[in-house]
GUVOKOL-571108 format. One record per residue: residue in one letter; residue number from 0; x, y, z of N, C-alpha, C in turn. Coordinates in steps of 0.02 Angstrom, whole numbers, m for minus. Atoms other than C-alpha are relative to their C-alpha. Layout:
ATOM   aa     i      nxx      nyy      nzz     caxx     cayy     cazz      cxx      cyy      czz
ATOM    A   NUM        X        Y        Z        X        Y        Z        X        Y        Z
...
***
This chain:
ATOM   aa     i      nxx      nyy      nzz     caxx     cayy     cazz      cxx      cyy      czz
ATOM    X     0      m44      m54       21     m677     9557     6561      m41       64       m9
ATOM    X     1       36      m63        3     m729     9741     6574        1       28      m69
ATOM    X     2        2      m36       63     m785     9834     6421       33       68        8
ATOM    X     3      m31      m66       m6     m698    10000     6380      m45       51       33
ATOM    X     4       44      m50      m31     m852    10097     6430       m4       m9       75
ATOM    X     5        0       12      m72     m849    10012     6600       66       21       31
ATOM    X     6      m67      m14      m28     m663    10034     6624       12       75        8
ATOM    X     7      m16      m72        0     m658    10219     6583      m59       43       21
ATOM    X     8       58      m39      m22     m824    10271     6660       23       54       50
ATOM    X     9      m25      m53      m44     m790    10442     6740      m36        1       67
ATOM    X    10       28       m9      m67     m817    10474     6925      m37       66        3
ATOM    X    11       39      m61       m4     m955    10600     6955       24       43       58
ATOM    X    12      m21      m48      m51     m897    10753     7051      m56       50       11
ATOM    X    13       53      m46      m17    m1028    10855     7142       29       71        5
ATOM    X    14      m22      m69       m2    m1010    11043     7120      m49       40       43
ATOM    X    15       40      m40      m46    m1072    11150     7263       m4       71      m26
ATOM    X    16        8      m67       27    m1143    11308     7187        8       55       52
ATOM    X    17       m7      m49      m54    m1132    11393     7357       71        0       29
ATOM    X    18      m66        9      m29     m950    11349     7383       32       65       23
ATOM    X    19      m34      m62      m16     m883    11526     7379      m44       47       41
ATOM    X    20       45      m43      m38    m1037    11604     7457        9      m10       75
ATOM    X    21      m11       11      m72     m992    11525     7623       49       49       30
ATOM    X    22      m46      m51      m26     m859    11660     7638      m38       57       33
ATOM    X    23       40      m49      m37    m1003    11772     7694        3      m11       74
ATOM    X    24       m5       16      m72     m989    11681     7860       63       29       31
ATOM    X    25      m62      m29      m25     m812    11746     7875       m3       76        1
ATOM    X    26        3      m73        5     m851    11923     7821      m49       31       49
ATOM    X    27       52      m28      m42    m1004    11947     7932       26       32       64
ATOM    X    28      m24      m31      m61     m910    11978     8096       38       65      m11
ATOM    X    29      m36      m62       14     m809    12115     8011      m47       60        1
ATOM    X    30       49      m55       m2     m971    12217     8015       10       44       61
ATOM    X    31       m7      m39      m61     m926    12272     8190       45       61      m11
ATOM    X    32      m44      m56       16     m793    12386     8114      m34       52      m44
ATOM    X    33       32      m45       48     m915    12466     7991      m24       64       34
ATOM    X    34       24      m59      m36     m994    12583     8120       56       48       18
ATOM    X    35      m55      m45      m15     m829    12652     8187       32       32      m62
ATOM    X    36      m30      m29       61     m760    12675     8010      m44       56      m26
ATOM    X    37       46      m52       23     m916    12773     7961        3       60       47
ATOM    X    38       m4      m56      m47     m901    12877     8120       62       41      m12
ATOM    X    39      m62      m37       15     m720    12921     8080       m9       42      m63
ATOM    X    40        8      m34       64     m774    12970     7906      m49       59        5
ATOM    X    41       52      m51       m2     m931    13070     7949        1       42       64
ATOM    X    42        1      m35      m64     m900    13121     8130      m66       m8       37
ATOM    X    43       67        9      m29    m1077    13062     8172       m4      m67       35
ATOM    X    44        3       62      m39    m1094    12934     8312      m61      m43      m17
ATOM    X    45       60       39       19    m1265    12882     8245       18      m55      m51
ATOM    X    46      m19       51       48    m1173    12785     8110       21      m65       33
ATOM    X    47      m16       62      m35    m1124    12659     8244      m58      m49        0
ATOM    X    48       59       43        2    m1300    12590     8225       m6      m37      m67
ATOM    X    49        9       31       66    m1276    12541     8042       10      m75       m1
ATOM    X    50       m5       73        0    m1212    12364     8077      m64      m34       26
ATOM    X    51       62       28      m27    m1371    12333     8179      m57        7      m50
ATOM    X    52       50       m9       52    m1479    12405     8041        7      m55      m53
ATOM    X    53      m11       53       49    m1398    12281     7923      m22      m68       27
ATOM    X    54       13       67      m27    m1411    12128     8037      m73      m11       15
ATOM    X    55       69       11      m23    m1586    12157     8105      m51       35      m44
ATOM    X    56       46      m32       46    m1660    12257     7961        8      m27      m71
ATOM    X    57      m10       20       69    m1583    12219     7792        1      m76       m9
ATOM    X    58       m3       74        6    m1549    12034     7825      m71      m30        1
ATOM    X    59       68       27        3    m1731    11995     7872      m38       20      m64
ATOM    X    60       32      m20       62    m1789    12096     7721       24      m42      m59
ATOM    X    61      m27       42       53    m1672    11998     7608      m27      m71        5
ATOM    X    62       29       67       m9    m1735    11835     7683      m73       m2      m25
ATOM    X    63       69       m3       24    m1912    11891     7643       m3        5      m76
ATOM    X    64        1      m14       72    m1868    11946     7466       28      m59      m40
ATOM    X    65      m30       56       37    m1756    11799     7413      m39      m63       16
ATOM    X    66       38       62      m13    m1856    11637     7393       42      m50       41
ATOM    X    67      m36       51      m38    m1807    11505     7523       24      m57      m46
ATOM    X    68      m29       54       41    m1698    11365     7454       m9      m67       35
ATOM    X    69        7       68      m25    m1748    11184     7480       50      m47      m32
ATOM    X    70      m52       39       36    m1598    11127     7381       41      m41       49
ATOM    X    71      m40       46      m40    m1510    10975     7455       57      m29      m42
ATOM    X    72      m51       38       36    m1344    10897     7407      m22      m73       m4
ATOM    X    73       17       72        2    m1369    10718     7347       38      m38       54
ATOM    X    74      m32       38      m53    m1331    10590     7480       67      m29      m22
ATOM    X    75      m62       28       25    m1196    10518     7369       58       50        2
ATOM    X    76      m52      m51        0    m1102    10684     7379       20       21       70
ATOM    X    77      m13      m22      m68    m1102    10701     7569       72      m14       20
ATOM    X    78      m68       18      m18     m937    10609     7592       50       48      m34
ATOM    X    79      m44      m46       35     m854    10718     7459       m1       69       32
ATOM    X    80        5      m66      m30     m920    10877     7538       34        2       68
ATOM    X    81      m27       m2      m68     m870    10830     7714       75      m10        2
ATOM    X    82      m72       11        2     m695    10778     7663       38       55      m37
ATOM    X    83      m31      m56       34     m662    10938     7566       27       49       53
ATOM    X    84      m28      m43      m53     m542    11039     7677      m19       73       m6
ATOM    X    85       18      m70        9     m599    11204     7603      m50       24       52
ATOM    X    86       53      m20      m46     m753    11208     7714       26        7       72
ATOM    X    87      m30       m7      m66     m649    11180     7871       44       63        3
ATOM    X    88      m42      m59        1     m527    11316     7818      m41       64        9
ATOM    X    89       44      m58       m9     m673    11438     7809      m13       11       74
ATOM    X    90       13       m7      m72     m714    11403     7991       63       19       38
ATOM    X    91      m62      m18      m34     m532    11411     8044       15       74       m9
ATOM    X    92      m15      m70       14     m514    11582     7962      m42       47       43
ATOM    X    93       44      m43      m38     m658    11649     8064       24        9       72
ATOM    X    94      m21       m4      m70     m575    11616     8233       39       64       15
ATOM    X    95      m36      m62      m16     m445    11757     8229      m41       63      m16
ATOM    X    96       41      m58       16     m572    11874     8146      m46       17       59
ATOM    X    97       43      m11      m57     m690    11852     8294       38       30       59
ATOM    X    98      m40      m29      m54     m552    11886     8419       19       72      m16
ATOM    X    99      m18      m68       19     m495    12039     8323      m59       47        5
ATOM    X   100       60      m41       m5     m674    12103     8314      m14       19       72
ATOM    X   101       12      m13      m71     m692    12088     8503       50       50       27
ATOM    X   102      m53      m44      m26     m525    12171     8541       m6       70      m31
ATOM    X   103        8      m65       33     m554    12309     8412      m56       40       32
ATOM    X   104       57      m35      m29     m724    12351     8487       17       27       69
ATOM    X   105      m20      m23      m67     m653    12360     8663       47       59       m5
ATOM    X   106      m46      m57       10     m512    12473     8603      m37       62      m22
ATOM    X   107       35      m58       27     m629    12586     8506      m41       35       54
ATOM    X   108       43      m30      m52     m750    12613     8651       43       31       55
ATOM    X   109      m43      m25      m55     m608    12637     8777       39       63      m20
ATOM    X   110      m45      m54       22     m514    12765     8671      m35       55      m37
ATOM    X   111       37      m51       37     m653    12868     8590      m56       27       44
ATOM    X   112       54      m34      m36     m774    12992     8665      m64       m7      m40
ATOM    X   113       63       11       36     m943    12929     8609      m58        8       48
ATOM    X   114       59       m9      m44    m1118    12968     8676      m27      m67       22
ATOM    X   115       26       62      m29    m1218    12842     8774      m32      m44      m54
ATOM    X   116       32       41       52    m1316    12788     8620       51      m33      m46
ATOM    X   117      m54       31       38    m1153    12756     8528       29      m59       37
ATOM    X   118      m23       55      m42    m1094    12650     8674      m48      m59       m5
ATOM    X   119       50       53        4    m1258    12553     8669        3      m35      m67
ATOM    X   120       m5       30       67    m1241    12526     8481       60      m47       m4
ATOM    X   121      m60       42        2    m1065    12457     8505      m10      m63       42
ATOM    X   122       14       59      m41    m1123    12340     8644      m42      m50      m40
ATOM    X   123       45       44       37    m1264    12271     8537       33      m30      m62
ATOM    X   124      m32       24       61    m1160    12258     8378       54      m51       17
ATOM    X   125      m53       47      m20    m1012    12176     8466      m29      m64       27
ATOM    X   126       33       60      m26    m1129    12057     8557      m30      m42      m55
ATOM    X   127       28       37       57    m1215    12012     8394       55      m38      m36
ATOM    X   128      m57       34       32    m1045    11972     8317       24      m57       44
ATOM    X   129      m17       55      m45    m1007    11870     8472      m46      m59       m8
ATOM    X   130       46       54       15    m1162    11771     8430       23      m42      m59
ATOM    X   131      m30       39       54    m1076    11721     8267       54      m46       28
ATOM    X   132      m51       42      m31     m936    11657     8379      m29      m62       33
ATOM    X   133       32       58      m31    m1052    11545     8478      m25      m48      m54
ATOM    X   134       22       43       55    m1124    11482     8314       59      m39      m29
ATOM    X   135      m60       35       24     m947    11441     8254       20      m55       49
ATOM    X   136      m16       51      m50     m913    11351     8418      m48      m59       m4
ATOM    X   137       50       53        9    m1074    11255     8390       19      m46      m57
ATOM    X   138      m21       41       57    m1011    11196     8220       62      m41       17
ATOM    X   139      m64       34      m14     m835    11153     8280       m6      m49       59
ATOM    X   140        4       41      m60     m885    11081     8449      m32      m68      m11
ATOM    X   141       31       65       15     m982    10939     8367       47      m48      m36
ATOM    X   142      m44       41       41     m834    10874     8269       46      m43       43
ATOM    X   143      m45       45      m36     m718    10732     8320       72       25       m2
ATOM    X   144      m67      m28        7     m566    10832     8267       19       39       63
ATOM    X   145      m20      m32      m62     m471    10884     8424       16       74       m9
ATOM    X   146      m16      m70       13     m409    11045     8344      m64       42        0
ATOM    X   147       62      m38        4     m587    11101     8307      m32        7       69
ATOM    X   148       29       m4      m68     m644    11062     8484       38       52       42
ATOM    X   149      m39      m50      m36     m501    11167     8554      m14       70      m26
ATOM    X   150       16      m65       28     m539    11309     8435      m69       23       24
ATOM    X   151       65      m18      m26     m720    11304     8493        6       31       70
ATOM    X   152      m12      m27      m66     m658    11335     8670       26       72       m3
ATOM    X   153      m29      m67        8     m557    11486     8612      m51       50      m26
ATOM    X   154       51      m44       27     m703    11558     8515      m50       21       54
ATOM    X   155       48      m15      m53     m814    11549     8669       30       43       55
ATOM    X   156      m34      m34      m55     m685    11631     8782      m17       74        7
ATOM    X   157       14      m71       m9     m719    11816     8744      m65       14       38
ATOM    X   158       63      m11      m34     m897    11799     8809       m8      m42       63
ATOM    X   159        0       40      m62     m852    11682     8954      m56      m52       m1
ATOM    X   160       52       50        7     m969    11546     8889       29      m68      m17
ATOM    X   161      m37       60       17     m845    11403     8886      m35      m65       16
ATOM    X   162       36       62      m17     m969    11278     8958      m48      m21      m55
ATOM    X   163       53       11       49    m1079    11287     8803        4      m69      m34
ATOM    X   164       m5       62       39    m1011    11139     8703      m15      m61       43
ATOM    X   165       14       57      m45    m1020    11023     8854      m75       m7       10
ATOM    X   166       72        2      m12    m1200    11069     8894      m38      m17      m64
ATOM    X   167       37        9       63    m1253    11071     8712        5      m72      m25
ATOM    X   168      m10       68       28    m1177    10904     8659      m28      m54       45
ATOM    X   169       18       54      m46    m1210    10802     8815      m67        9       33
ATOM    X   170       64      m13      m32    m1367    10885     8879      m55       13      m51
ATOM    X   171       52      m20       47    m1468    10973     8744      m15      m53      m52
ATOM    X   172       12       49       53    m1443    10842     8609      m30      m65       26
ATOM    X   173       31       60      m29    m1498    10705     8728      m72       13       19
ATOM    X   174       66      m14      m28    m1650    10790     8804      m40       49      m42
ATOM    X   175       34      m49       42    m1701    10904     8660      m74      m15       m9
ATOM    X   176       72        5       10    m1888    10937     8640      m33      m43       53
ATOM    X   177       31       32      m58    m1930    10871     8813       m7       53       54
ATOM    X   178        6      m48      m56    m1988    10961     8971       62        4       43
ATOM    X   179      m60        1      m42    m1823    10913     9052       56       43      m27
ATOM    X   180      m55      m36       32    m1715    11011     8930       m6       74       14
ATOM    X   181        0      m71      m14    m1670    11184     8991        8       43      m62
ATOM    X   182      m12      m37       62    m1627    11234     8811      m56       m9      m50
ATOM    X   183       59        7       44    m1798    11188     8737      m56       42       29
ATOM    X   184       52      m45      m26    m1928    11326     8754      m69      m33       m4
ATOM    X   185       66       30       m6    m2108    11286     8798      m54       46      m27
ATOM    X   186       56      m40       25    m2272    11343     8723      m27       43       57
ATOM    X   187       25      m47      m50    m2331    11498     8816       54       31       42
ATOM    X   188      m57      m27      m38    m2158    11533     8888       31       57      m39
ATOM    X   189      m33      m56       34    m2090    11705     8844       75       m9        1
ATOM    X   190      m73        4        1    m1908    11726     8798       30       27       64
ATOM    X   191      m27      m30      m62    m1886    11830     8955       m6      m47       59
ATOM    X   192        4       53      m50    m1947    11688     9063       49      m56      m16
ATOM    X   193      m44       53       22    m1847    11564     8960       73       13       19
ATOM    X   194      m70      m15      m14    m1681    11654     8986       15      m12       74
ATOM    X   195      m10       11      m72    m1704    11643     9175        5      m74       17
ATOM    X   196       m4       73      m10    m1721    11454     9159       58      m30      m38
ATOM    X   197      m49       30       44    m1601    11420     9016       72       14       20
ATOM    X   198      m70      m17      m14    m1443    11514     9063       27      m33       62
ATOM    X   199      m27       35      m59    m1421    11454     9243       m6      m76       m5
ATOM    X   200        9       73        7    m1490    11282     9199       54      m31      m43
ATOM    X   201      m53       26       43    m1364    11260     9058       67       m2       35
ATOM    X   202      m64       m2      m36    m1217    11312     9166        4      m55       53
ATOM    X   203        1       53      m52    m1270    11195     9306        7      m69      m31
ATOM    X   204       m3       66       31    m1296    11049     9189       69      m14      m29
ATOM    X   205      m67       10       28    m1128    11076     9103       49      m18       55
ATOM    X   206      m46       15      m56    m1037    11076     9271      m10      m71       24
ATOM    X   207       14       68      m22    m1124    10915     9322       30      m52      m48
ATOM    X   208      m28       46       49    m1073    10828     9160       76        0        3
ATOM    X   209      m73       m2       m2     m894    10888     9172       26      m31       64
ATOM    X   210      m20       31      m63     m882    10836     9355       m4      m76       m6
ATOM    X   211        7       72       10     m946    10663     9306       57      m28      m43
ATOM    X   212      m54       23       45     m817    10649     9166       66       m5       39
ATOM    X   213      m62        1      m38     m675    10693     9283       m1      m53       55
ATOM    X   214        6       51      m52     m741    10578     9419       16      m69      m28
ATOM    X   215      m15       64       32     m732    10432     9298       75       m9      m12
ATOM    X   216      m73        3        8     m548    10475     9275       36        2       67
ATOM    X   217      m29       m2      m67     m522    10480     9464       26       69       19
ATOM    X   218      m22      m68      m13     m503    10670     9466      m54       40       34
ATOM    X   219       47      m45      m33     m584    10806     9570      m30       47      m52
ATOM    X   220       30      m48       48     m704    10927     9482       43       62      m12
ATOM    X   221      m44      m58        7     m586    11073     9516       70      m26      m16
ATOM    X   222      m63       29       24     m439    11015     9412       19       35      m65
ATOM    X   223      m22      m36       60     m335    11088     9272      m26      m32      m64
ATOM    X   224       27       33       59     m410    10960     9153      m75       12       m9
ATOM    X   225       71      m19        7     m585    11030     9182       m7       48      m58
ATOM    X   226        5      m41       61     m635    11099     9012      m34       67       12
ATOM    X   227       33      m63      m15     m748    11231     9088       50       48       31
ATOM    X   228      m50      m43      m32     m607    11298     9197       54       20      m50
ATOM    X   229      m48      m19       52     m489    11294     9047      m26       59      m40
ATOM    X   230       29      m55       37     m608    11405     8952       m1       64       40
ATOM    X   231        1      m59      m43     m627    11523     9099       70       29        9
ATOM    X   232      m69      m25       m5     m437    11535     9112       18       42      m61
ATOM    X   233      m12      m39       61     m429    11594     8931      m38       67        5
ATOM    X   234       39      m61       m8     m568    11719     8968       34       48       48
ATOM    X   235      m32      m43      m50     m479    11784     9123       63       32      m28
ATOM    X   236      m61      m27       30     m317    11805     9026      m16       56      m50
ATOM    X   237       19      m50       49     m403    11900     8885      m26       63       34
ATOM    X   238       29      m58      m33     m504    12014     8998       52       37       42
ATOM    X   239      m53      m32      m40     m355    12046     9113       47       39      m45
ATOM    X   240      m44      m34       47     m247    12090     8963      m31       65      m26
ATOM    X   241       34      m60       23     m378    12214     8901       m3       52       55
ATOM    X   242        0      m47      m57     m391    12292     9075       68       32        9
ATOM    X   243      m68      m26       m7     m202    12311     9083       15       50      m56
ATOM    X   244      m13      m43       58     m198    12389     8909      m44       62       m1
ATOM    X   245       49      m54       10     m355    12496     8910      m28       29       64
ATOM    X   246       25      m24      m64     m391    12518     9094      m59      m43       24
ATOM    X   247       53       43      m27     m512    12427     9211      m70       22      m20
ATOM    X   248       66      m23       21     m657    12536     9150      m26      m36      m62
ATOM    X   249       22       36       60     m659    12430     8992      m48      m57       18
ATOM    X   250       46       51      m22     m752    12300     9096      m73       23       m5
ATOM    X   251       68      m27        6     m904    12416     9089      m27      m10      m71
ATOM    X   252       20       18       69     m906    12374     8903        0      m75       m9
ATOM    X   253       m8       72       11     m846    12194     8906      m58      m40       31
ATOM    X   254       50       40      m35     m973    12130     9033      m68        2      m35
ATOM    X   255       64        1       37    m1131    12190     8943        5      m32      m69
ATOM    X   256      m10       34       65    m1057    12131     8777       m6      m76        9
ATOM    X   257        3       72      m12    m1033    11958     8851      m72      m22       14
ATOM    X   258       70       18      m16    m1211    11958     8919      m42       m1      m64
ATOM    X   259       40       m2       62    m1284    12010     8750       20      m56      m48
ATOM    X   260      m24       56       42    m1175    11883     8658      m34      m64       21
ATOM    X   261       28       63      m24    m1236    11742     8767      m76       m2       m7
ATOM    X   262       72       m3       11    m1415    11803     8751      m18      m16      m72
ATOM    X   263       12       20       70    m1398    11776     8563       m9      m76       m4
ATOM    X   264        9       73       m2    m1377    11590     8601      m68      m16       30
ATOM    X   265       66       11      m30    m1529    11596     8715      m55       13      m51
ATOM    X   266       49      m17       51    m1625    11679     8573       m7      m56      m51
ATOM    X   267        1       55       48    m1576    11540     8453      m33      m61       31
ATOM    X   268       30       58      m33    m1621    11405     8578      m76        9        7
ATOM    X   269       72      m13       m8    m1789    11487     8608      m37      m13      m65
ATOM    X   270       33        6       65    m1830    11489     8423        0      m72      m26
ATOM    X   271      m14       63       36    m1763    11318     8374      m48      m57       16
ATOM    X   272       42       57      m19    m1881    11202     8470      m64       22       35
ATOM    X   273       57      m28      m38    m2022    11313     8533      m61      m46       m3
ATOM    X   274       61       37       m9    m2163    11206     8598       m2      m71      m27
ATOM    X   275       m1       66       30    m2111    11047     8507       21      m53       52
ATOM    X   276      m12       51      m51    m2108    10885     8607        4      m69      m31
ATOM    X   277       m4       70       19    m2051    10708     8580      m49      m41       42
ATOM    X   278       51       40      m34    m2185    10581     8623       31      m56       40
ATOM    X   279      m23       56      m41    m2161    10456     8762      m31      m64      m26
ATOM    X   280       23       64       28    m2173    10277     8697      m30      m44       54
ATOM    X   281       32       44      m50    m2271    10136     8782       49      m29       51
ATOM    X   282      m48       29      m48    m2112    10067     8861       31       53       45
ATOM    X   283      m25      m53      m43    m2079    10235     8944       57       41      m29
ATOM    X   284      m54      m37       32    m1938    10288     8829      m28       54      m46
ATOM    X   285       20      m53       45    m1943    10440     8716       15      m19      m72
ATOM    X   286      m14       12       70    m1957    10431     8529       65       34      m20
ATOM    X   287      m61      m29       26    m1798    10466     8433      m13       69      m27
ATOM    X   288        8      m68       26    m1771    10648     8389       m4       m3      m76
ATOM    X   289       13        1       71    m1839    10675     8214       m6       72      m26
ATOM    X   290        3      m68       27    m1849    10824     8094      m59       41       26
ATOM    X   291       58      m38      m23    m2021    10871     8160        9       30       69
ATOM    X   292      m12      m26      m68    m1944    10913     8329       43       63        0
ATOM    X   293      m39      m62        5    m1849    11066     8266      m33       46      m50
ATOM    X   294       22      m50       48    m1903    11227     8183       56       14      m49
ATOM    X   295      m49       m9       53    m1815    11248     8017      m11       67      m35
ATOM    X   296        5      m59       43    m1779    11397     7906       47      m10      m60
ATOM    X   297      m40        6       61    m1719    11387     7726       14       68      m31
ATOM    X   298      m13      m67       26    m1698    11575     7708       74        7      m16
ATOM    X   299      m66        9       31    m1544    11597     7603       55       42       34
ATOM    X   300      m55      m42      m24    m1444    11747     7665       19      m16       71
ATOM    X   301      m16       15      m70    m1457    11709     7850       31      m69        7
ATOM    X   302      m33       65       m3    m1411    11527     7818       72        5      m23
ATOM    X   303      m69       m9       22    m1256    11581     7722       42       31       56
ATOM    X   304      m37      m35      m52    m1206    11692     7868        9      m43       62
ATOM    X   305        1       38      m63    m1240    11559     8001       20      m73      m10
ATOM    X   306      m22       70       11    m1161    11401     7927      m58      m49        4
ATOM    X   307       57       44        5    m1333    11326     7895      m29      m20       68
ATOM    X   308       28       15      m66    m1378    11331     8080      m75       m9       m4
ATOM    X   309       73        0        3    m1558    11359     8028      m28      m65      m30
ATOM    X   310       22       68       19    m1566    11185     7949       10      m45       61
ATOM    X   311      m13       28      m66    m1582    11127     8126      m25      m72        6
ATOM    X   312       26       68       m4    m1682    10969     8096       53      m52      m18
ATOM    X   313      m52       47       20    m1542    10881     8003       57        1       49
ATOM    X   314      m53       m4      m50    m1418    10944     8131      m14      m46       59
ATOM    X   315       16       43      m57    m1511    10854     8270       m3      m74      m20
ATOM    X   316        1       69       23    m1532    10699     8164       71      m27      m10
ATOM    X   317      m69       19       13    m1345    10697     8119       46       54       29
ATOM    X   318      m33      m54      m36    m1252    10801     8247       69       16      m26
ATOM    X   319      m68      m12       24    m1079    10780     8171        2       19      m74
ATOM    X   320        0      m19       71    m1135    10819     7993       19       73       m7
ATOM    X   321      m25      m68        7    m1045    10974     7933      m50       44      m36
ATOM    X   322       50      m49       22    m1136    11131     7885      m15       m4      m74
ATOM    X   323        9       m2       73    m1108    11116     7697      m43      m58      m25
ATOM    X   324       38       59       21    m1201    10949     7692      m68       m6       33
ATOM    X   325       65        4      m33    m1354    10988     7798      m58        6      m49
ATOM    X   326       55        6       48    m1521    10952     7715      m65       30       26
ATOM    X   327       69      m20      m14    m1698    11017     7709      m43      m62        4
ATOM    X   328       49       54       m5    m1837    10900     7767      m69       29       m8
ATOM    X   329       67      m24       13    m2013    10921     7705      m45       m2       62
ATOM    X   330       43        7      m58    m2088    10864     7871       24       41       60
ATOM    X   331      m23      m44      m54    m1988    10989     7976      m41       64        0
ATOM    X   332       39      m63       m1    m2095    11137     8034       45       59      m19
ATOM    X   333      m39      m54       28    m2039    11297     7949      m16       67       33
ATOM    X   334        7      m67      m26    m2009    11469     8023      m18       48      m56
ATOM    X   335       18      m47       52    m2081    11618     7930       57       47      m19
ATOM    X   336      m57      m44       15    m1913    11708     7933       63      m34       25
ATOM    X   337      m63       23      m28    m1729    11679     7968        6       22       72
ATOM    X   338       m8      m12      m72    m1660    11693     8144        0       74       18
ATOM    X   339       m3      m71      m17    m1624    11880     8140      m70       29        6
ATOM    X   340       68      m24       m3    m1805    11918     8101      m40      m32       57
ATOM    X   341       38       33      m53    m1872    11788     8223       22       23       69
ATOM    X   342      m22      m26      m65    m1764    11856     8364      m40       63       17
ATOM    X   343       37      m62      m12    m1849    12026     8345      m72      m15       19
ATOM    X   344       68       19      m17    m2019    11943     8349       m2      m29       71
ATOM    X   345       m1       32      m66    m1971    11841     8504        7       51       56
ATOM    X   346      m11      m50      m52    m1919    11997     8599      m65       37       18
ATOM    X   347       67      m28      m15    m2103    12052     8594      m47      m59        9
ATOM    X   348       37       63      m11    m2193    11903     8675      m70       m3      m30
ATOM    X   349       67        6       31    m2372    11946     8621        3      m10      m76
ATOM    X   350       m9        9       72    m2312    11960     8441       24      m71      m15
ATOM    X   351      m26       68       10    m2215    11797     8455      m56      m52        7
ATOM    X   352       53       48      m10    m2365    11703     8524      m51        3      m57
ATOM    X   353       48       m7       55    m2478    11774     8388       26      m32      m64
ATOM    X   354      m30       27       61    m2356    11719     8252       11      m76        6
ATOM    X   355      m25       68       m4    m2295    11552     8320      m49      m51       29
ATOM    X   356       46       49      m29    m2435    11473     8423      m44      m34      m53
ATOM    X   357       38       35       53    m2547    11441     8270       44      m46      m42
ATOM    X   358      m45       43       39    m2396    11373     8174       18      m63       39
ATOM    X   359      m16       58      m42    m2353    11259     8320      m58      m49       m1
ATOM    X   360       58       45        0    m2529    11189     8327       m8      m35      m67
ATOM    X   361        4       31       66    m2528    11158     8140       55      m53       m7
ATOM    X   362      m56       47        7    m2357    11073     8151      m12      m65       37
ATOM    X   363       10       60      m41    m2413    10951     8286      m70      m30      m10
ATOM    X   364       67       26       12    m2589    10923     8218      m46        8       60
ATOM    X   365       41      m14      m60    m2666    10998     8377        3      m57       51
ATOM    X   366       m8       56      m46    m2602    10845     8472       35       24       63
ATOM    X   367      m32      m26      m61    m2569    10897     8654       58      m43       24
ATOM    X   368      m55       43      m20    m2454    10747     8676       65       21      m34
ATOM    X   369      m60      m22       37    m2334    10829     8552       17       73       13
ATOM    X   370      m13      m69      m18    m2335    11000     8635       36        3       67
ATOM    X   371      m38      m12      m61    m2206    11051     8764      m29       64       32
ATOM    X   372       35      m56      m30    m2317    11164     8871       41       31       57
ATOM    X   373      m18      m32      m63    m2265    11293     8998      m53      m23       51
ATOM    X   374       50       27      m46    m2348    11208     9148      m48       52       27
ATOM    X   375       44      m53      m27    m2415    11374     9215      m50       25      m51
ATOM    X   376       43      m26       54    m2495    11414     9046      m43      m54      m33
ATOM    X   377       31       55       37    m2560    11243     8995      m76        6       m3
ATOM    X   378       73       m2        0    m2742    11258     9049      m27       58      m41
ATOM    X   379       23      m59       38    m2761    11434     8979       11      m10      m75
ATOM    X   380      m14       11       70    m2681    11383     8815      m48      m50      m31
ATOM    X   381       47       51       25    m2789    11228     8796      m69       29      m10
ATOM    X   382       65      m31        5    m2944    11330     8827       m2       50      m59
ATOM    X   383       m1      m51       52    m2893    11472     8710        0      m30      m69
ATOM    X   384       m9       29       67    m2844    11360     8564      m40      m64      m10
ATOM    X   385       44       60        5    m2972    11220     8597       42      m63      m11
ATOM    X   386      m44       58        4    m2835    11091     8624      m28      m54       46
ATOM    X   387       28       54      m42    m2906    10926     8685       41      m63       m8
***
């Protein structure tokens, strides 16, 4: 027979102190409207650069100033966190905001006389916000919920990158941190060389996987059930509608925005696994992907804005784990800044190599078997850093 203390023992409820802070992820894309609002107020087109100053200036400074958080939810609370619908509603709310941000930017540029530097600021700001969209698709595209997978397709449509979830789930997560993965950057490979390998390689790999899926169903690759073609149909409808409304010249804005949006994904891919390699086991297979195969960042503000994307090690260990439950691992190599700051470093290859190559060597213990080398740079790198 149970004692009263056993019978009435309360159930422990975990309280997420960051619960309401995740709304920053919803508010961030609204930054694209800040520049135009300031321009209307001041009449100065230079104010169109303020969203970029915030994203690539103030956010990295805040990440430097605020101590990184290694705080993890207890494992016993993961089920509670993942079953709490609030966190899904946050991501759902972001979908229409991203579409409105894209449409608003196209309307603003098409209907206002702005100088070339104002146009460039709007391209970069709208593309950066589009990067939030790809990040949202990344979160939703990993879930088993059919609604979330469909919403991921819609979020990717403005930038015509509908193949991303297919390539990412079925390609990158299988071959991550190997020389075969087009989305894993190599030691000595600049981001400008990486983009020439990653973007076409990802599109090709996604089409191959989708063609295989349809073939198993007895269908041709060009079929209405092809998820890549479905995404492109949404893109074509959106872009055509904007051309009908604002004139075909709006494509001169939409196309570079789409390119810069998709380059934000390339930038993230470049940063996330730079030079890290899974070791081949004696039986010829590869070791299981572990936290040490991803670069992590616990910088607070950028993680709040990116649905914990920067806790990438746990994401690869548990691909369907939702953002609010992702954990820090002590053995995961750590980036010196959040993604916004690291992107800026990556865009200057000599600076990137100076910052990251020593960190890479420390992370792998100078073991060449654990380094994913750029084949053309291997000998020079081994000589320079005394790698044996």
